[in-house]
C-alpha positions as CSV (number, residue, x, y, z in Angstrom):
1,M,0.0,0.0,0.0
2,R,1.3,3.4,-0.9
3,P,2.0,5.8,2.1
4,P,-0.5,8.7,2.6
5,E,2.1,11.2,1.3
6,A,2.3,9.4,-2.1
7,G,-1.5,9.3,-2.3
8,R,-1.7,13.0,-1.7
9,A,1.0,13.8,-4.2
10,A,-0.9,11.8,-6.8
11,L,-4.2,13.5,-5.9
12,E,-2.5,16.9,-6.2
13,R,-1.2,16.0,-9.6
14,H,-4.5,14.8,-10.9
15,L,-6.3,17.9,-9.5
16,A,-3.8,20.4,-10.8
17,P,-5.6,23.0,-12.9
18,E,-3.4,22.5,-15.9
19,N,-4.2,18.8,-15.9
20,L,-7.9,19.6,-15.7
21,E,-7.5,22.0,-18.7
22,C,-8.4,25.1,-16.6
23,P,-5.8,27.7,-17.6
24,G,-5.4,30.6,-15.2
25,F,-6.8,28.7,-12.3
26,F,-4.9,28.0,-9.1
27,R,-5.4,26.2,-5.8
28,Q,-6.0,28.3,-2.7
29,T,-6.8,27.6,1.0
30,I,-9.3,29.9,2.6
31,E,-8.9,30.0,6.4
32,L,-12.1,29.9,8.4
33,P,-13.1,29.7,12.1
34,G,-15.0,26.8,13.6
35,A,-14.6,23.0,13.5
36,V,-13.7,22.9,9.8
37,R,-11.1,25.6,9.8
38,A,-10.3,25.8,6.1
39,A,-11.8,25.5,2.6
40,S,-9.7,24.4,-0.3
41,A,-10.7,26.0,-3.6
42,L,-9.9,26.3,-7.3
43,C,-9.9,30.0,-8.1
44,G,-9.6,32.0,-11.4
45,G,-11.0,34.7,-13.5
46,D,-11.8,38.3,-12.8
47,G,-14.9,40.3,-11.9
48,P,-17.7,39.8,-9.4
49,L,-17.1,36.7,-7.2
50,L,-19.1,33.6,-8.0
51,L,-19.0,30.8,-5.5
52,L,-19.4,27.2,-6.8
53,V,-20.4,24.5,-4.3
54,P,-20.1,20.9,-5.7
55,G,-22.0,17.8,-5.0
56,G,-20.9,14.8,-3.0
57,V,-17.9,14.0,-5.4
58,A,-14.8,12.9,-3.6
59,A,-12.6,15.0,-5.9
60,G,-14.6,18.1,-4.8
61,A,-14.5,21.3,-6.9
62,A,-12.8,19.5,-9.8
63,S,-16.2,18.3,-10.9
64,F,-16.8,21.8,-12.3
65,F,-13.7,21.6,-14.5
66,P,-15.6,21.6,-17.9
67,I,-17.3,24.9,-16.9
68,L,-14.6,26.8,-15.1
69,P,-12.9,28.4,-18.1
70,L,-16.3,29.6,-19.5
71,L,-17.4,31.2,-16.2
72,A,-14.0,32.8,-15.7
73,T,-14.6,35.0,-18.8
74,R,-17.1,37.0,-16.7
75,Y,-16.5,36.3,-13.0
76,R,-13.9,35.7,-10.4
77,V,-14.7,32.0,-9.8
78,V,-14.1,30.3,-6.5
79,A,-15.0,26.6,-6.6
80,V,-14.7,24.9,-3.2
81,D,-14.1,21.4,-2.0
82,L,-16.8,20.3,0.5
83,P,-15.5,19.1,3.9
84,G,-14.0,15.6,3.5
85,C,-13.7,16.1,-0.3
86,G,-10.7,17.1,-2.3
87,F,-8.4,19.0,0.1
88,T,-10.9,20.5,2.5
89,P,-10.5,18.7,5.9
90,E,-13.4,16.8,7.3
91,A,-15.2,18.0,10.4
92,P,-13.6,16.4,13.5
93,A,-15.1,13.3,15.0
94,G,-18.1,14.1,17.2
95,H,-19.2,17.1,15.1
96,G,-22.5,16.5,13.3
97,P,-24.1,18.2,10.3
98,E,-24.2,21.5,12.0
99,A,-20.4,21.7,11.7
100,V,-20.8,21.5,7.9
101,E,-23.6,24.1,7.9
102,R,-21.4,26.4,10.0
103,W,-18.5,25.9,7.5
104,L,-20.6,27.1,4.6
105,S,-22.1,30.0,6.6
106,D,-18.5,31.1,7.6
107,L,-17.4,30.7,4.0
108,L,-20.2,32.9,2.7
109,A,-19.4,35.5,5.4
110,A,-15.7,35.5,4.4
111,L,-16.1,35.6,0.6
112,R,-19.4,37.7,0.3
113,P,-20.1,36.3,-3.2
114,M,-22.4,38.0,-5.6
115,A,-24.1,34.6,-6.2
116,V,-23.8,30.9,-5.3
117,V,-24.1,28.0,-7.7
118,A,-24.6,24.8,-5.7
119,A,-24.9,21.3,-7.2
120,S,-26.6,18.1,-5.9
121,I,-25.9,17.5,-2.2
122,G,-24.0,20.8,-2.1
123,G,-27.3,22.5,-3.2
124,A,-29.2,20.7,-0.4
125,L,-26.6,22.0,2.1
126,A,-27.0,25.5,0.7
127,L,-30.8,25.3,1.0
128,H,-30.5,24.3,4.7
129,V,-28.1,27.2,5.4
130,L,-30.4,29.6,3.5
131,A,-33.4,28.4,5.5
132,Q,-31.7,29.3,8.7
133,A,-29.8,32.4,7.7
134,S,-30.5,35.5,9.8
135,Q,-28.9,37.8,7.2
136,P,-29.7,38.0,3.5
137,M,-27.8,35.5,1.5
138,A,-26.4,35.8,-2.0
139,P,-28.8,34.6,-4.8
140,L,-28.7,30.8,-5.1
141,V,-28.7,28.8,-8.3
142,L,-29.5,25.1,-7.5
143,V,-28.3,22.3,-9.8
144,G,-29.9,18.9,-9.3
145,A,-30.4,19.6,-5.6
146,P,-32.4,17.3,-3.3
147,A,-34.1,18.8,-0.2
148,L,-36.8,20.5,-2.2
149,T,-39.0,17.5,-1.8
150,P,-38.6,14.0,-0.3
151,W,-35.6,12.4,-2.1
152,R,-36.6,9.5,-4.4
153,P,-33.9,8.8,-7.0
154,R,-34.7,6.2,-9.6
155,L,-33.9,2.7,-8.5
156,G,-31.1,2.2,-11.0
157,A,-29.4,5.4,-10.1
158,A,-29.7,4.6,-6.3
159,L,-28.2,1.2,-6.8
160,A,-25.3,2.4,-8.9
161,M,-24.5,5.1,-6.3
162,A,-24.6,2.5,-3.5
163,A,-22.3,0.1,-5.5
164,F,-19.7,2.8,-6.1
165,A,-19.8,3.9,-2.5
166,V,-19.1,0.3,-1.4
167,V,-16.6,-0.6,-4.2
168,P,-15.0,2.6,-5.7
169,A,-13.5,1.3,-8.9
170,R,-13.5,2.3,-12.6
171,I,-16.3,-0.2,-13.5
172,T,-18.6,1.0,-10.7
173,L,-17.9,4.6,-11.5
174,W,-18.7,3.9,-15.2
175,V,-22.0,2.3,-14.1
176,L,-22.8,5.3,-11.9
177,A,-22.0,7.7,-14.8
178,V,-24.4,5.7,-17.1
179,A,-27.1,5.6,-14.4
180,S,-26.6,9.4,-13.9
181,R,-27.3,9.9,-17.6
182,A,-23.9,11.5,-18.0
183,R,-22.6,12.1,-21.5
184,L,-19.4,10.0,-21.5
185,W,-16.3,11.1,-23.4
186,R,-12.6,10.6,-23.1
187,S,-9.9,13.3,-22.8
188,P,-6.8,13.8,-20.7
189,A,-8.8,16.1,-18.3
190,V,-11.5,13.5,-17.8
191,D,-8.9,10.8,-17.2
192,H,-7.3,13.0,-14.5
193,F,-10.7,13.7,-13.0
194,V,-11.6,10.0,-12.8
195,A,-8.3,9.1,-11.3
196,A,-8.7,11.8,-8.7
197,V,-12.2,10.6,-7.8
198,L,-11.0,7.1,-7.2
199,L,-7.9,8.2,-5.3
200,A,-10.0,10.4,-3.0
201,M,-12.6,7.6,-2.4
202,R,-9.9,5.0,-1.6
203,R,-7.9,7.1,0.9
204,P,-8.4,6.4,4.6
205,G,-11.8,7.8,5.6
206,G,-12.4,8.8,2.0
207,R,-16.0,7.7,2.0
208,S,-17.1,9.1,5.4
209,F,-18.1,12.4,3.9
210,L,-21.1,10.6,2.3
211,R,-22.4,9.8,5.7
212,R,-21.8,13.4,6.9
213,L,-23.7,14.9,4.0
214,Q,-26.6,12.4,3.9
215,P,-28.8,14.4,6.5
216,F,-29.0,17.3,4.1
217,T,-31.2,15.4,1.7
218,R,-34.1,15.9,4.1
219,P,-36.7,18.4,2.8
220,V,-36.4,22.1,3.8
221,A,-39.6,23.9,4.9
222,G,-40.7,25.7,1.8
223,S,-42.5,28.9,2.9
224,R,-39.4,31.1,3.1
225,L,-37.9,29.5,0.0
226,Q,-41.1,30.3,-2.0
227,A,-40.8,33.9,-1.0
228,L,-37.1,34.1,-2.0
229,A,-38.0,32.3,-5.3
230,A,-40.6,35.0,-6.0
231,E,-37.9,37.6,-5.4
232,R,-35.6,35.7,-7.9
233,R,-33.1,34.9,-5.1
234,V,-33.5,31.1,-5.5
235,C,-33.8,29.4,-8.9
236,G,-32.4,26.3,-10.6
237,I,-30.7,24.9,-13.7
238,W,-31.5,21.2,-14.2
239,G,-30.7,18.4,-16.6
240,E,-33.9,17.1,-18.2
241,L,-32.6,13.5,-17.8
242,D,-31.6,13.8,-14.1
243,P,-32.5,10.5,-12.4
244,F,-31.6,11.6,-8.9
245,V,-33.8,14.7,-8.7
246,E,-36.2,14.5,-11.5
247,V,-37.4,17.7,-13.1
248,H,-41.1,16.8,-12.7
249,R,-40.6,16.5,-8.9
250,I,-39.4,20.1,-8.5
251,P,-41.9,22.3,-6.8
252,T,-43.8,24.6,-9.2
253,W,-42.8,27.7,-7.3
254,L,-39.1,27.2,-8.2
255,R,-38.1,28.8,-11.5
256,V,-36.0,26.2,-13.4
257,T,-34.2,26.2,-16.7
258,A,-34.1,22.6,-18.0
259,L,-31.2,21.5,-20.3
260,A,-32.0,18.8,-22.9
261,S,-29.7,15.8,-23.1
262,A,-28.2,16.5,-19.7
263,G,-28.2,14.4,-16.5
264,H,-27.5,15.1,-12.9
265,Y,-24.5,17.3,-13.6
266,P,-25.5,19.4,-16.6
267,F,-22.4,21.5,-16.4
268,M,-20.4,18.4,-17.3
269,D,-22.8,17.2,-20.0
270,Q,-23.6,20.5,-21.7
271,P,-21.0,23.1,-20.4
272,Q,-21.7,25.7,-23.1
273,A,-25.4,25.5,-22.7
274,F,-25.1,25.6,-18.9
275,A,-22.9,28.6,-19.0
276,E,-25.3,30.5,-21.3
277,A,-28.2,29.5,-19.0
278,L,-26.3,30.6,-15.9
279,F,-25.3,34.0,-17.4
280,A,-29.0,34.7,-18.3
281,T,-30.1,33.6,-14.8
282,L,-27.6,35.8,-13.0
283,E,-28.5,38.8,-15.2
284,A,-32.1,38.3,-14.1
285,S,-31.3,37.9,-10.4
286,P,-30.9,40.7,-7.8
287,V,-27.3,41.2,-6.7
Protein backbone atom coordinates (compact mmCIF):
# COMPACT_ATOMS: atom_id res chain seq x y z
CA MET A 1 0.00 0.00 0.00
CA ARG A 2 1.30 3.44 -0.87
CA PRO A 3 2.01 5.79 2.07
CA PRO A 4 -0.48 8.67 2.56
CA GLU A 5 2.09 11.17 1.28
CA ALA A 6 2.33 9.36 -2.05
CA GLY A 7 -1.46 9.29 -2.34
CA ARG A 8 -1.72 13.01 -1.66
CA ALA A 9 1.00 13.79 -4.20
CA ALA A 10 -0.88 11.78 -6.84
CA LEU A 11 -4.15 13.51 -5.92
CA GLU A 12 -2.48 16.92 -6.20
CA ARG A 13 -1.16 15.99 -9.64
CA HIS A 14 -4.53 14.81 -10.94
CA LEU A 15 -6.32 17.85 -9.51
CA ALA A 16 -3.77 20.36 -10.81
CA PRO A 17 -5.62 23.03 -12.86
CA GLU A 18 -3.37 22.50 -15.87
CA ASN A 19 -4.23 18.78 -15.94
CA LEU A 20 -7.94 19.63 -15.71
CA GLU A 21 -7.53 22.02 -18.66
CA CYS A 22 -8.39 25.09 -16.57
CA PRO A 23 -5.81 27.71 -17.62
CA GLY A 24 -5.45 30.64 -15.25
CA PHE A 25 -6.84 28.74 -12.26
CA PHE A 26 -4.91 28.04 -9.07
CA ARG A 27 -5.45 26.20 -5.79
CA GLN A 28 -6.05 28.34 -2.70
CA THR A 29 -6.75 27.57 0.98
CA ILE A 30 -9.33 29.88 2.61
CA GLU A 31 -8.90 30.00 6.38
CA LEU A 32 -12.11 29.90 8.43
CA PRO A 33 -13.13 29.73 12.11
CA GLY A 34 -15.04 26.80 13.57
CA ALA A 35 -14.65 23.01 13.54
CA VAL A 36 -13.70 22.88 9.84
CA ARG A 37 -11.08 25.60 9.78
CA ALA A 38 -10.31 25.78 6.08
CA ALA A 39 -11.77 25.49 2.62
CA SER A 40 -9.67 24.40 -0.34
CA ALA A 41 -10.72 26.01 -3.60
CA LEU A 42 -9.94 26.31 -7.28
CA CYS A 43 -9.86 30.01 -8.15
CA GLY A 44 -9.60 31.95 -11.39
CA GLY A 45 -11.04 34.72 -13.51
CA ASP A 46 -11.80 38.35 -12.76
CA GLY A 47 -14.95 40.27 -11.91
CA PRO A 48 -17.75 39.77 -9.36
CA LEU A 49 -17.10 36.74 -7.15
CA LEU A 50 -19.11 33.63 -8.05
CA LEU A 51 -18.99 30.79 -5.52
CA LEU A 52 -19.41 27.21 -6.79
CA VAL A 53 -20.36 24.48 -4.29
CA PRO A 54 -20.05 20.93 -5.70
CA GLY A 55 -22.03 17.81 -4.98
CA GLY A 56 -20.86 14.78 -3.05
CA VAL A 57 -17.95 14.02 -5.37
CA ALA A 58 -14.80 12.89 -3.58
CA ALA A 59 -12.63 15.01 -5.89
CA GLY A 60 -14.57 18.11 -4.80
CA ALA A 61 -14.48 21.30 -6.87
CA ALA A 62 -12.79 19.49 -9.77
CA SER A 63 -16.24 18.26 -10.88
CA PHE A 64 -16.77 21.77 -12.27
CA PHE A 65 -13.69 21.56 -14.52
CA PRO A 66 -15.58 21.63 -17.86
CA ILE A 67 -17.33 24.90 -16.95
CA LEU A 68 -14.60 26.80 -15.06
CA PRO A 69 -12.87 28.43 -18.08
CA LEU A 70 -16.25 29.56 -19.47
CA LEU A 71 -17.36 31.16 -16.19
CA ALA A 72 -13.98 32.83 -15.71
CA THR A 73 -14.63 34.99 -18.79
CA ARG A 74 -17.14 37.01 -16.71
CA TYR A 75 -16.55 36.27 -13.04
CA ARG A 76 -13.94 35.67 -10.40
CA VAL A 77 -14.74 32.01 -9.79
CA VAL A 78 -14.14 30.26 -6.47
CA ALA A 79 -15.03 26.55 -6.58
CA VAL A 80 -14.66 24.92 -3.16
CA ASP A 81 -14.15 21.37 -1.97
CA LEU A 82 -16.82 20.29 0.51
CA PRO A 83 -15.54 19.08 3.92
CA GLY A 84 -14.02 15.64 3.49
CA CYS A 85 -13.71 16.07 -0.30
CA GLY A 86 -10.68 17.13 -2.29
CA PHE A 87 -8.35 18.99 0.06
CA THR A 88 -10.86 20.50 2.51
CA PRO A 89 -10.49 18.73 5.88
CA GLU A 90 -13.40 16.79 7.29
CA ALA A 91 -15.18 17.95 10.43
CA PRO A 92 -13.56 16.38 13.52
CA ALA A 93 -15.14 13.27 15.02
CA GLY A 94 -18.11 14.09 17.22
CA HIS A 95 -19.25 17.06 15.13
CA GLY A 96 -22.54 16.55 13.34
CA PRO A 97 -24.12 18.15 10.27
CA GLU A 98 -24.23 21.51 12.04
CA ALA A 99 -20.43 21.75 11.67
CA VAL A 100 -20.78 21.51 7.88
CA GLU A 101 -23.59 24.09 7.90
CA ARG A 102 -21.42 26.43 9.95
CA TRP A 103 -18.55 25.86 7.52
CA LEU A 104 -20.64 27.08 4.58
CA SER A 105 -22.05 29.99 6.60
CA ASP A 106 -18.52 31.07 7.56
CA LEU A 107 -17.36 30.70 3.96
CA LEU A 108 -20.21 32.91 2.72
CA ALA A 109 -19.38 35.50 5.36
CA ALA A 110 -15.69 35.46 4.41
CA LEU A 111 -16.14 35.65 0.62
CA ARG A 112 -19.38 37.66 0.27
CA PRO A 113 -20.07 36.26 -3.24
CA MET A 114 -22.43 37.99 -5.65
CA ALA A 115 -24.12 34.62 -6.24
CA VAL A 116 -23.78 30.94 -5.33
CA VAL A 117 -24.11 27.99 -7.69
CA ALA A 118 -24.62 24.79 -5.68
CA ALA A 119 -24.94 21.30 -7.17
CA SER A 120 -26.57 18.11 -5.91
CA ILE A 121 -25.94 17.54 -2.18
CA GLY A 122 -24.04 20.84 -2.10
CA GLY A 123 -27.27 22.51 -3.21
CA ALA A 124 -29.15 20.72 -0.44
CA LEU A 125 -26.58 22.00 2.07
CA ALA A 126 -26.97 25.53 0.71
CA LEU A 127 -30.76 25.26 1.03
CA HIS A 128 -30.49 24.27 4.70
CA VAL A 129 -28.12 27.17 5.38
CA LEU A 130 -30.39 29.57 3.49
CA ALA A 131 -33.45 28.45 5.45
CA GLN A 132 -31.70 29.27 8.75
CA ALA A 133 -29.80 32.40 7.73
CA SER A 134 -30.53 35.47 9.82
CA GLN A 135 -28.94 37.79 7.25
CA PRO A 136 -29.75 38.03 3.50
CA MET A 137 -27.79 35.48 1.50
CA ALA A 138 -26.44 35.83 -2.04
CA PRO A 139 -28.77 34.64 -4.81
CA LEU A 140 -28.65 30.85 -5.06
CA VAL A 141 -28.72 28.80 -8.26
CA LEU A 142 -29.46 25.15 -7.55
CA VAL A 143 -28.34 22.33 -9.84
CA GLY A 144 -29.91 18.89 -9.32
CA ALA A 145 -30.36 19.56 -5.61
CA PRO A 146 -32.38 17.31 -3.30
CA ALA A 147 -34.06 18.77 -0.17
CA LEU A 148 -36.76 20.54 -2.17
CA THR A 149 -39.01 17.47 -1.84
CA PRO A 150 -38.56 13.98 -0.34
CA TRP A 151 -35.61 12.45 -2.14
CA ARG A 152 -36.62 9.53 -4.37
CA PRO A 153 -33.91 8.76 -6.95
CA ARG A 154 -34.69 6.22 -9.62
CA LEU A 155 -33.88 2.69 -8.54
CA GLY A 156 -31.07 2.15 -11.05
CA ALA A 157 -29.36 5.41 -10.07
CA ALA A 158 -29.69 4.64 -6.35
CA LEU A 159 -28.23 1.16 -6.77
CA ALA A 160 -25.34 2.45 -8.89
CA MET A 161 -24.53 5.11 -6.30
CA ALA A 162 -24.56 2.52 -3.50
CA ALA A 163 -22.35 0.14 -5.49
CA PHE A 164 -19.75 2.85 -6.13
CA ALA A 165 -19.76 3.88 -2.46
CA VAL A 166 -19.07 0.28 -1.39
CA VAL A 167 -16.58 -0.58 -4.17
CA PRO A 168 -15.02 2.57 -5.68
CA ALA A 169 -13.53 1.29 -8.92
CA ARG A 170 -13.51 2.30 -12.57
CA ILE A 171 -16.27 -0.16 -13.45
CA THR A 172 -18.63 1.00 -10.68
CA LEU A 173 -17.86 4.63 -11.52
CA TRP A 174 -18.70 3.93 -15.17
CA VAL A 175 -21.97 2.28 -14.11
CA LEU A 176 -22.75 5.30 -11.92
CA ALA A 177 -22.02 7.68 -14.81
CA VAL A 178 -24.35 5.75 -17.10
CA ALA A 179 -27.07 5.65 -14.42
CA SER A 180 -26.64 9.40 -13.88
CA ARG A 181 -27.32 9.92 -17.61
CA ALA A 182 -23.90 11.52 -17.98
CA ARG A 183 -22.56 12.05 -21.49
CA LEU A 184 -19.39 9.98 -21.49
CA TRP A 185 -16.30 11.15 -23.36
CA ARG A 186 -12.57 10.60 -23.12
CA SER A 187 -9.94 13.30 -22.78
CA PRO A 188 -6.79 13.81 -20.69
CA ALA A 189 -8.76 16.09 -18.33
CA VAL A 190 -11.49 13.49 -17.84
CA ASP A 191 -8.87 10.81 -17.19
CA HIS A 192 -7.26 12.98 -14.49
CA PHE A 193 -10.67 13.72 -12.95
CA VAL A 194 -11.63 10.02 -12.84
CA ALA A 195 -8.27 9.10 -11.29
CA ALA A 196 -8.72 11.83 -8.66
CA VAL A 197 -12.22 10.62 -7.76
CA LEU A 198 -10.97 7.06 -7.25
CA LEU A 199 -7.91 8.15 -5.27
CA ALA A 200 -9.99 10.37 -3.00
CA MET A 201 -12.57 7.64 -2.36
CA ARG A 202 -9.90 5.04 -1.55
CA ARG A 203 -7.87 7.09 0.91
CA PRO A 204 -8.39 6.37 4.64
CA GLY A 205 -11.78 7.77 5.63
CA GLY A 206 -12.36 8.78 2.02
CA ARG A 207 -16.01 7.73 2.00
CA SER A 208 -17.05 9.07 5.40
CA PHE A 209 -18.08 12.41 3.86
CA LEU A 210 -21.05 10.61 2.28
CA ARG A 211 -22.40 9.78 5.74
CA ARG A 212 -21.83 13.36 6.92
CA LEU A 213 -23.71 14.85 3.97
CA GLN A 214 -26.64 12.43 3.95
CA PRO A 215 -28.77 14.42 6.48
CA PHE A 216 -28.98 17.35 4.05
CA THR A 217 -31.19 15.36 1.68
CA ARG A 218 -34.12 15.87 4.07
CA PRO A 219 -36.66 18.41 2.77
CA VAL A 220 -36.40 22.05 3.81
CA ALA A 221 -39.57 23.88 4.87
CA GLY A 222 -40.72 25.75 1.78
CA SER A 223 -42.53 28.93 2.85
CA ARG A 224 -39.43 31.11 3.12
CA LEU A 225 -37.90 29.54 0.03
CA GLN A 226 -41.06 30.27 -1.95
CA ALA A 227 -40.82 33.94 -0.98
CA LEU A 228 -37.14 34.06 -1.99
CA ALA A 229 -37.95 32.32 -5.27
CA ALA A 230 -40.58 34.97 -5.98
CA GLU A 231 -37.86 37.60 -5.44
CA ARG A 232 -35.61 35.68 -7.89
CA ARG A 233 -33.14 34.91 -5.12
CA VAL A 234 -33.47 31.14 -5.53
CA CYS A 235 -33.78 29.36 -8.88
CA GLY A 236 -32.44 26.31 -10.64
CA ILE A 237 -30.73 24.88 -13.71
CA TRP A 238 -31.51 21.19 -14.20
CA GLY A 239 -30.68 18.39 -16.57
CA GLU A 240 -33.87 17.08 -18.17
CA LEU A 241 -32.57 13.52 -17.77
CA ASP A 242 -31.59 13.83 -14.08
CA PRO A 243 -32.48 10.47 -12.45
CA PHE A 244 -31.58 11.55 -8.91
CA VAL A 245 -33.77 14.67 -8.65
CA GLU A 246 -36.21 14.47 -11.53
CA VAL A 247 -37.42 17.69 -13.11
CA HIS A 248 -41.10 16.81 -12.73
CA ARG A 249 -40.64 16.50 -8.94
CA ILE A 250 -39.39 20.08 -8.53
CA PRO A 251 -41.94 22.34 -6.76
CA THR A 252 -43.76 24.59 -9.21
CA TRP A 253 -42.77 27.71 -7.29
CA LEU A 254 -39.08 27.24 -8.20
CA ARG A 255 -38.09 28.83 -11.51
CA VAL A 256 -36.01 26.25 -13.36
CA THR A 257 -34.17 26.18 -16.68
CA ALA A 258 -34.06 22.60 -17.98
CA LEU A 259 -31.24 21.55 -20.32
CA ALA A 260 -31.96 18.84 -22.88
CA SER A 261 -29.67 15.81 -23.14
CA ALA A 262 -28.17 16.53 -19.71
CA GLY A 263 -28.22 14.44 -16.54
CA HIS A 264 -27.50 15.06 -12.87
CA TYR A 265 -24.50 17.29 -13.57
CA PRO A 266 -25.52 19.39 -16.60
CA PHE A 267 -22.37 21.54 -16.38
CA MET A 268 -20.40 18.39 -17.28
CA ASP A 269 -22.80 17.20 -19.98
CA GLN A 270 -23.58 20.54 -21.66
CA PRO A 271 -20.98 23.08 -20.45
CA GLN A 272 -21.66 25.73 -23.11
CA ALA A 273 -25.44 25.52 -22.72
CA PHE A 274 -25.08 25.56 -18.94
CA ALA A 275 -22.87 28.65 -19.04
CA GLU A 276 -25.33 30.50 -21.26
CA ALA A 277 -28.24 29.54 -19.00
CA LEU A 278 -26.31 30.62 -15.92
CA PHE A 279 -25.32 33.97 -17.43
CA ALA A 280 -28.98 34.66 -18.30
CA THR A 281 -30.10 33.56 -14.83
CA LEU A 282 -27.62 35.77 -13.01
CA GLU A 283 -28.48 38.77 -15.16
CA ALA A 284 -32.13 38.35 -14.08
CA SER A 285 -31.32 37.87 -10.38
CA PRO A 286 -30.91 40.69 -7.83
CA VAL A 287 -27.31 41.24 -6.70
